[in-house]
C-alpha positions as YAML, in Angstrom:
chain: A
units: angstrom
residues:
- id: 1
  name: MET
  ca: [171.14, 92.77, 93.77]
- id: 2
  name: ASN
  ca: [172.28, 93.13, 90.21]
- id: 3
  name: ILE
  ca: [168.93, 92.42, 88.36]
- id: 4
  name: LEU
  ca: [170.49, 91.86, 84.72]
- id: 5
  name: LEU
  ca: [172.64, 88.97, 86.40]
- id: 6
  name: GLU
  ca: [169.49, 87.87, 88.05]
- id: 7
  name: ILE
  ca: [167.67, 87.43, 85.07]
- id: 8
  name: GLN
  ca: [170.61, 85.82, 83.06]
- id: 9
  name: MET
  ca: [171.01, 83.37, 86.14]
- id: 10
  name: LYS
  ca: [167.08, 82.38, 85.55]
- id: 11
  name: MET
  ca: [166.79, 82.12, 81.67]
- id: 12
  name: LYS
  ca: [167.20, 78.37, 81.61]
- id: 13
  name: ASP
  ca: [164.53, 78.09, 84.09]
- id: 14
  name: LEU
  ca: [161.86, 80.29, 82.61]
- id: 15
  name: SER
  ca: [158.90, 79.13, 79.73]
- id: 16
  name: PRO
  ca: [159.71, 79.96, 76.15]
- id: 17
  name: ASN
  ca: [157.20, 83.03, 76.46]
- id: 18
  name: GLU
  ca: [158.77, 84.26, 79.59]
- id: 19
  name: ALA
  ca: [162.44, 83.98, 78.34]
- id: 20
  name: LYS
  ca: [161.19, 86.23, 75.56]
- id: 21
  name: VAL
  ca: [160.69, 89.06, 77.89]
- id: 22
  name: GLY
  ca: [164.16, 88.16, 79.79]
- id: 23
  name: LYS
  ca: [165.76, 88.52, 76.48]
- id: 24
  name: TYR
  ca: [164.03, 92.09, 75.63]
- id: 25
  name: VAL
  ca: [165.04, 93.23, 78.88]
- id: 26
  name: LEU
  ca: [168.70, 91.91, 79.02]
- id: 27
  name: GLN
  ca: [169.05, 93.59, 75.49]
- id: 28
  name: CYS
  ca: [167.41, 96.82, 76.29]
- id: 29
  name: PRO
  ca: [167.28, 97.65, 80.02]
- id: 30
  name: GLU
  ca: [167.49, 101.39, 79.98]
- id: 31
  name: GLU
  ca: [164.03, 101.67, 77.50]
- id: 32
  name: ALA
  ca: [162.38, 99.01, 79.56]
- id: 33
  name: ILE
  ca: [162.44, 101.44, 82.56]
- id: 34
  name: SER
  ca: [160.17, 103.80, 80.87]
- id: 35
  name: LEU
  ca: [157.65, 101.11, 79.42]
- id: 36
  name: SER
  ca: [154.35, 100.01, 81.08]
- id: 37
  name: THR
  ca: [153.55, 96.54, 81.41]
- id: 38
  name: GLN
  ca: [151.49, 96.46, 77.94]
- id: 39
  name: ASP
  ca: [154.57, 98.18, 76.00]
- id: 40
  name: ILE
  ca: [156.92, 95.69, 77.43]
- id: 41
  name: ALA
  ca: [154.65, 92.81, 76.29]
- id: 42
  name: LYS
  ca: [154.81, 94.39, 72.50]
- id: 43
  name: LYS
  ca: [158.38, 94.55, 72.68]
- id: 44
  name: SER
  ca: [158.95, 90.93, 73.60]
- id: 45
  name: GLN
  ca: [155.86, 89.76, 71.23]
- id: 46
  name: VAL
  ca: [154.20, 88.15, 74.40]
- id: 47
  name: SER
  ca: [150.83, 89.30, 76.37]
- id: 48
  name: PRO
  ca: [150.92, 91.41, 79.24]
- id: 49
  name: ALA
  ca: [150.02, 88.30, 81.54]
- id: 50
  name: THR
  ca: [153.21, 86.48, 80.44]
- id: 51
  name: VAL
  ca: [155.25, 90.10, 81.23]
- id: 52
  name: ILE
  ca: [153.62, 89.62, 85.11]
- id: 53
  name: ARG
  ca: [154.31, 85.99, 84.94]
- id: 54
  name: PHE
  ca: [158.23, 86.72, 84.02]
- id: 55
  name: VAL
  ca: [158.41, 89.38, 86.84]
- id: 56
  name: LYS
  ca: [156.73, 86.95, 89.67]
- id: 57
  name: SER
  ca: [159.32, 83.87, 88.08]
- id: 58
  name: ILE
  ca: [162.77, 86.23, 89.06]
- id: 59
  name: GLY
  ca: [161.33, 86.68, 92.14]
- id: 60
  name: LEU
  ca: [160.15, 89.89, 91.99]
- id: 61
  name: GLU
  ca: [156.21, 91.23, 93.34]
- id: 62
  name: GLY
  ca: [155.82, 93.12, 90.14]
- id: 63
  name: VAL
  ca: [156.57, 95.33, 86.84]
- id: 64
  name: PRO
  ca: [157.00, 98.41, 89.01]
- id: 65
  name: GLN
  ca: [159.76, 96.54, 91.70]
- id: 66
  name: LEU
  ca: [161.32, 95.26, 88.06]
- id: 67
  name: LYS
  ca: [161.53, 98.73, 86.55]
- id: 68
  name: GLN
  ca: [163.03, 99.94, 89.98]
- id: 69
  name: GLN
  ca: [165.90, 97.20, 90.17]
- id: 70
  name: LEU
  ca: [166.73, 98.69, 86.51]
- id: 71
  name: SER
  ca: [166.84, 101.84, 87.54]
- id: 72
  name: VAL
  ca: [169.21, 100.81, 90.49]
- id: 73
  name: TRP
  ca: [171.28, 99.13, 87.69]
- id: 74
  name: LYS
  ca: [171.31, 102.08, 85.92]
- id: 75
  name: ALA
  ca: [172.26, 104.45, 88.51]
- id: 76
  name: ASN
  ca: [175.33, 102.13, 89.73]
- id: 77
  name: ALA
  ca: [176.70, 102.62, 86.10]
- id: 78
  name: GLN
  ca: [176.87, 99.29, 85.19]
- id: 79
  name: SER
  ca: [177.74, 98.43, 81.81]
- id: 80
  name: GLU
  ca: [174.72, 96.47, 79.75]
- id: 81
  name: THR
  ca: [177.81, 94.06, 78.92]
- id: 82
  name: ASP
  ca: [178.97, 92.99, 82.05]
- id: 83
  name: PHE
  ca: [176.22, 90.29, 82.28]
- id: 84
  name: GLN
  ca: [176.77, 88.84, 78.78]
- id: 85
  name: GLU
  ca: [178.93, 85.54, 78.39]
- id: 86
  name: LEU
  ca: [182.57, 86.23, 77.55]
- id: 87
  name: ARG
  ca: [183.58, 86.81, 73.89]
- id: 88
  name: PRO
  ca: [186.22, 86.19, 71.43]
- id: 89
  name: ASN
  ca: [189.51, 88.56, 72.07]
- id: 90
  name: GLU
  ca: [187.79, 90.37, 74.58]
- id: 91
  name: ASP
  ca: [190.14, 92.85, 75.95]
- id: 92
  name: ILE
  ca: [191.12, 92.79, 79.85]
- id: 93
  name: ASP
  ca: [189.08, 96.23, 80.97]
- id: 94
  name: SER
  ca: [186.08, 93.83, 79.89]
- id: 95
  name: ILE
  ca: [187.04, 90.86, 81.58]
- id: 96
  name: LYS
  ca: [187.80, 92.64, 84.78]
- id: 97
  name: SER
  ca: [184.33, 94.60, 84.52]
- id: 98
  name: LYS
  ca: [182.21, 91.29, 84.04]
- id: 99
  name: LEU
  ca: [184.10, 89.45, 86.76]
- id: 100
  name: LYS
  ca: [183.51, 92.36, 89.37]
- id: 101
  name: ALA
  ca: [179.91, 92.13, 88.68]
- id: 102
  name: ARG
  ca: [179.31, 88.47, 88.65]
- id: 103
  name: ILE
  ca: [181.48, 88.55, 92.36]
- id: 104
  name: ASN
  ca: [179.62, 91.17, 93.69]
- id: 105
  name: HIS
  ca: [176.60, 89.70, 92.58]
- id: 106
  name: MET
  ca: [177.80, 86.34, 94.19]
- id: 107
  name: THR
  ca: [178.42, 87.99, 97.82]
- id: 108
  name: GLU
  ca: [174.98, 89.49, 97.70]
- id: 109
  name: LEU
  ca: [173.33, 85.65, 96.39]
- id: 110
  name: VAL
  ca: [175.24, 84.23, 99.38]
- id: 111
  name: ASN
  ca: [174.19, 86.63, 102.21]
- id: 112
  name: GLY
  ca: [170.71, 86.91, 100.87]
- id: 113
  name: HIS
  ca: [170.22, 82.98, 100.80]
- id: 114
  name: LEU
  ca: [172.35, 81.72, 103.45]
- id: 115
  name: ASN
  ca: [170.20, 80.81, 106.88]
- id: 116
  name: ASN
  ca: [171.87, 82.08, 109.73]
- id: 117
  name: ASP
  ca: [170.50, 79.67, 112.00]
- id: 118
  name: ARG
  ca: [172.29, 76.88, 110.34]
- id: 119
  name: VAL
  ca: [175.74, 78.60, 109.82]
- id: 120
  name: GLU
  ca: [175.37, 78.47, 114.16]
- id: 121
  name: LYS
  ca: [174.14, 75.32, 114.05]
- id: 122
  name: THR
  ca: [177.36, 74.23, 111.76]
- id: 123
  name: VAL
  ca: [179.71, 76.28, 114.15]
- id: 124
  name: GLN
  ca: [178.24, 74.43, 117.11]
- id: 125
  name: LEU
  ca: [178.65, 71.03, 115.44]
- id: 126
  name: ILE
  ca: [182.38, 72.27, 114.60]
- id: 127
  name: ASP
  ca: [183.01, 73.23, 118.40]
- id: 128
  name: ASP
  ca: [181.85, 69.68, 119.41]
- id: 129
  name: ALA
  ca: [183.35, 67.69, 117.06]
- id: 130
  name: GLU
  ca: [186.66, 65.75, 118.03]
- id: 131
  name: LEU
  ca: [187.33, 64.83, 114.51]
- id: 132
  name: ILE
  ca: [186.05, 66.93, 111.25]
- id: 133
  name: PHE
  ca: [186.02, 64.87, 107.87]
- id: 134
  name: ILE
  ca: [185.66, 67.21, 104.67]
- id: 135
  name: PHE
  ca: [185.01, 65.85, 101.27]
- id: 136
  name: GLY
  ca: [184.64, 66.97, 97.91]
- id: 137
  name: ILE
  ca: [185.85, 66.54, 94.03]
- id: 138
  name: GLY
  ca: [187.93, 68.48, 91.78]
- id: 139
  name: ALA
  ca: [187.19, 72.24, 92.28]
- id: 140
  name: SER
  ca: [185.13, 71.87, 95.41]
- id: 141
  name: PHE
  ca: [188.08, 69.84, 96.80]
- id: 142
  name: LEU
  ca: [190.31, 72.85, 96.66]
- id: 143
  name: VAL
  ca: [187.52, 74.26, 98.85]
- id: 144
  name: ALA
  ca: [187.84, 71.21, 101.31]
- id: 145
  name: GLN
  ca: [191.48, 71.78, 101.69]
- id: 146
  name: ASP
  ca: [191.16, 75.21, 102.45]
- id: 147
  name: LEU
  ca: [188.74, 74.47, 105.20]
- id: 148
  name: ALA
  ca: [190.50, 71.69, 106.46]
- id: 149
  name: GLN
  ca: [193.36, 74.11, 106.89]
- id: 150
  name: LYS
  ca: [191.84, 76.66, 108.77]
- id: 151
  name: LEU
  ca: [190.26, 74.79, 111.48]
- id: 152
  name: ASN
  ca: [193.49, 72.70, 111.69]
- id: 153
  name: ARG
  ca: [195.49, 76.01, 112.89]
- id: 154
  name: ILE
  ca: [192.71, 76.55, 115.45]
- id: 155
  name: GLY
  ca: [192.99, 73.62, 117.05]
- id: 156
  name: LYS
  ca: [189.95, 71.68, 115.38]
- id: 157
  name: ILE
  ca: [191.54, 68.81, 113.84]
- id: 158
  name: SER
  ca: [190.36, 68.23, 109.95]
- id: 159
  name: ILE
  ca: [190.59, 65.92, 107.05]
- id: 160
  name: ALA
  ca: [190.27, 66.77, 103.65]
- id: 161
  name: ALA
  ca: [189.79, 64.35, 101.08]
- id: 162
  name: ASP
  ca: [188.86, 63.62, 97.37]
- id: 163
  name: ASN
  ca: [188.93, 59.41, 97.42]
- id: 164
  name: THR
  ca: [185.92, 57.38, 98.45]
- id: 165
  name: HIS
  ca: [188.29, 54.47, 99.67]
- id: 166
  name: THR
  ca: [190.40, 56.55, 102.16]
- id: 167
  name: MET
  ca: [187.10, 58.44, 103.28]
- id: 168
  name: GLY
  ca: [185.52, 55.50, 103.81]
- id: 169
  name: VAL
  ca: [187.71, 53.72, 105.92]
- id: 170
  name: SER
  ca: [187.99, 57.05, 108.10]
- id: 171
  name: LEU
  ca: [184.74, 57.60, 108.78]
- id: 172
  name: THR
  ca: [184.10, 53.78, 110.09]
- id: 173
  name: ASN
  ca: [187.30, 53.14, 112.06]
- id: 174
  name: ASN
  ca: [187.61, 55.34, 115.19]
- id: 175
  name: ASN
  ca: [185.57, 56.13, 117.89]
- id: 176
  name: GLN
  ca: [185.68, 59.93, 118.09]
- id: 177
  name: LYS
  ca: [183.06, 62.19, 117.96]
- id: 178
  name: LYS
  ca: [182.62, 63.23, 114.31]
- id: 179
  name: LEU
  ca: [181.53, 65.54, 111.62]
- id: 180
  name: PHE
  ca: [180.91, 65.09, 107.83]
- id: 181
  name: ILE
  ca: [181.17, 68.28, 105.65]
- id: 182
  name: ALA
  ca: [180.33, 67.81, 101.87]
- id: 183
  name: ILE
  ca: [181.17, 70.01, 99.37]
- id: 184
  name: SER
  ca: [179.73, 70.32, 95.70]
- id: 185
  name: ASP
  ca: [178.77, 73.16, 94.09]
- id: 186
  name: ARG
  ca: [175.65, 71.04, 91.93]
- id: 187
  name: GLY
  ca: [175.24, 68.64, 94.69]
- id: 188
  name: GLU
  ca: [175.00, 65.90, 92.70]
- id: 189
  name: SER
  ca: [178.20, 64.33, 92.72]
- id: 190
  name: ARG
  ca: [178.12, 60.48, 93.05]
- id: 191
  name: GLU
  ca: [180.76, 60.06, 94.98]
- id: 192
  name: VAL
  ca: [179.91, 62.96, 97.35]
- id: 193
  name: LEU
  ca: [176.37, 61.50, 97.99]
- id: 194
  name: GLU
  ca: [177.87, 57.93, 98.92]
- id: 195
  name: MET
  ca: [180.15, 59.70, 101.67]
- id: 196
  name: LEU
  ca: [177.36, 61.30, 103.03]
- id: 197
  name: SER
  ca: [175.19, 58.26, 103.13]
- id: 198
  name: LEU
  ca: [178.20, 56.54, 104.67]
- id: 199
  name: ALA
  ca: [178.52, 59.21, 107.51]
- id: 200
  name: GLN
  ca: [174.63, 59.11, 108.02]
- id: 201
  name: SER
  ca: [174.94, 55.00, 108.31]
- id: 202
  name: GLN
  ca: [177.33, 55.85, 110.65]
- id: 203
  name: LYS
  ca: [175.09, 58.40, 113.15]
- id: 204
  name: ILE
  ca: [177.88, 61.10, 112.17]
- id: 205
  name: GLU
  ca: [176.06, 64.37, 111.82]
- id: 206
  name: THR
  ca: [176.24, 66.15, 108.14]
- id: 207
  name: VAL
  ca: [176.95, 69.32, 106.63]
- id: 208
  name: ALA
  ca: [176.47, 70.01, 102.93]
- id: 209
  name: ILE
  ca: [177.55, 73.11, 101.13]
- id: 210
  name: THR
  ca: [176.01, 73.44, 97.56]
- id: 211
  name: GLY
  ca: [175.29, 75.86, 95.34]
- id: 212
  name: ILE
  ca: [171.79, 74.48, 94.63]
- id: 213
  name: GLU
  ca: [169.14, 74.27, 96.91]
- id: 214
  name: ASN
  ca: [166.74, 71.46, 95.53]
- id: 215
  name: SER
  ca: [170.02, 69.42, 94.78]
- id: 216
  name: SER
  ca: [170.15, 65.73, 96.39]
- id: 217
  name: LEU
  ca: [172.87, 66.92, 98.36]
- id: 218
  name: ALA
  ca: [171.05, 69.60, 99.94]
- id: 219
  name: GLN
  ca: [167.73, 67.39, 100.05]
- id: 220
  name: GLN
  ca: [169.86, 64.43, 101.96]
- id: 221
  name: ALA
  ca: [172.16, 66.55, 104.43]
- id: 222
  name: ASP
  ca: [171.41, 67.22, 107.72]
- id: 223
  name: TYR
  ca: [172.24, 70.94, 107.86]
- id: 224
  name: PRO
  ca: [172.44, 71.94, 104.16]
- id: 225
  name: LEU
  ca: [174.45, 75.59, 103.59]
- id: 226
  name: ILE
  ca: [173.55, 77.62, 100.12]
- id: 227
  name: SER
  ca: [176.66, 79.14, 98.63]
- id: 228
  name: LEU
  ca: [174.29, 80.28, 95.84]
- id: 229
  name: SER
  ca: [176.87, 82.08, 92.95]
- id: 230
  name: GLY
  ca: [174.86, 82.98, 89.86]
- id: 231
  name: GLU
  ca: [177.06, 80.90, 88.06]
- id: 232
  name: ASN
  ca: [174.36, 79.89, 85.56]
- id: 233
  name: PHE
  ca: [176.27, 80.85, 82.20]
- id: 234
  name: GLU
  ca: [177.34, 78.61, 79.49]
- id: 235
  name: PHE
  ca: [181.17, 79.56, 80.01]
- id: 236
  name: ARG
  ca: [181.59, 78.12, 82.86]
- id: 237
  name: HIS
  ca: [184.55, 75.76, 82.48]
- id: 238
  name: ALA
  ca: [186.42, 77.48, 85.43]
- id: 239
  name: ALA
  ca: [183.98, 77.41, 87.43]
- id: 240
  name: THR
  ca: [185.43, 80.54, 89.18]
- id: 241
  name: VAL
  ca: [182.59, 81.97, 90.74]
- id: 242
  name: SER
  ca: [180.64, 78.90, 92.12]
- id: 243
  name: MET
  ca: [184.48, 78.43, 93.85]
- id: 244
  name: LEU
  ca: [184.35, 81.87, 95.24]
- id: 245
  name: ALA
  ca: [181.10, 81.36, 96.88]
- id: 246
  name: GLN
  ca: [181.89, 77.99, 98.37]
- id: 247
  name: LEU
  ca: [185.40, 79.96, 99.64]
- id: 248
  name: TYR
  ca: [183.18, 82.82, 100.71]
- id: 249
  name: LEU
  ca: [180.62, 80.60, 102.86]
- id: 250
  name: ILE
  ca: [183.59, 78.89, 104.03]
- id: 251
  name: ASP
  ca: [185.27, 82.11, 105.60]
- id: 252
  name: LEU
  ca: [181.91, 83.12, 107.06]
- id: 253
  name: LEU
  ca: [181.79, 79.69, 108.57]
- id: 254
  name: PHE
  ca: [185.44, 80.43, 110.25]
- id: 255
  name: TYR
  ca: [185.13, 83.63, 111.24]
- id: 256
  name: ALA
  ca: [181.55, 82.81, 112.67]
- id: 257
  name: TYR
  ca: [183.55, 80.08, 114.95]
- id: 258
  name: VAL
  ca: [186.56, 82.16, 115.46]
- id: 259
  name: SER
  ca: [184.01, 84.83, 117.27]
- id: 260
  name: GLN
  ca: [182.52, 82.51, 119.38]
- id: 261
  name: ASN
  ca: [185.70, 80.67, 120.47]
- id: 262
  name: PHE
  ca: [187.75, 84.13, 120.34]
- id: 263
  name: GLU
  ca: [190.58, 83.29, 122.99]
- id: 264
  name: SER
  ca: [190.88, 79.63, 122.56]
- id: 265
  name: SER
  ca: [191.28, 80.28, 118.45]
- id: 266
  name: CYS
  ca: [193.79, 83.19, 118.71]
- id: 267
  name: GLU
  ca: [196.16, 81.03, 121.32]
- id: 268
  name: ALA
  ca: [195.71, 78.10, 118.63]
- id: 269
  name: VAL
  ca: [196.86, 80.48, 116.10]
- id: 270
  name: ILE
  ca: [199.67, 81.66, 117.79]
- id: 271
  name: ARG
  ca: [200.89, 78.12, 118.35]
- id: 272
  name: SER
  ca: [200.48, 77.08, 114.84]
- id: 273
  name: LEU
  ca: [202.26, 80.28, 113.53]
- id: 274
  name: ASP
  ca: [205.05, 79.53, 115.78]
- id: 275
  name: ILE
  ca: [204.97, 75.91, 114.70]
- id: 276
  name: VAL
  ca: [205.54, 77.13, 110.80]
- id: 277
  name: ARG
  ca: [208.23, 79.62, 111.73]
- id: 278
  name: HIS
  ca: [210.12, 77.01, 113.53]
- id: 279
  name: LEU
  ca: [210.00, 74.74, 110.49]
- id: 280
  name: GLU
  ca: [210.68, 77.24, 108.42]
- id: 281
  name: LYS
  ca: [214.25, 78.33, 109.88]
- id: 282
  name: ASN
  ca: [215.11, 74.55, 109.58]
- id: 283
  name: TYR
  ca: [214.89, 74.53, 106.01]
- id: 284
  name: LYS
  ca: [216.91, 77.87, 105.58]
...
């Protein structure tokens, strides 16, 4: 866990006084390693009790664990600027370092928060389904397309859509055993929630891939999978890391399915490759 990114991610959820402690630790992480609770409180201009509440709020047991995580960060020689926002005219090496830190942190977060039992259940649902519908809006639709392509290549008929009319008609107009997978990082997209409700009204089991555990989508889906990315920064317009978290999660699903259905999946992939090669020859 990158403790500085973890603190940065949770800053918006802290009380004003707890945020003072977070700001101090982010600005002076090496100094904080050697300080007592009382000294950190003085540097942050808050009470020692606030420091303890801050530590609990970021998911640690106490100040010693905070100092331990800061020591790990220091030992890994990560730059203090890796967790900071993008700056004007930033050099390419600095941007590389920041993206690397965020991506590494993302994989740790997904692995730590993803419920293995739900992954196994989703794999079983995919195996049982005759037709899989995957719905997402914007960047999440790109993830939906990627998942559909992967599943189609191993013989699981899948349709990705970002249009409610298309998806609505498809969900209600056939008798095949269906599975509905909804993808939304924040989990509050009106269209995604509407399609989820429609699927459930048709007695279709639903899986959600979302980055927020207490989102409406996670609460309403039968089986929520959390793609926690840590991308809770102000400059988030490209949604780069949250999208990578979704892609990482669907790769986990894909490989888990292939592992449990190895022979049939390999045979399907070979057939798919043969068809693609045949089509490529026709276009030469």
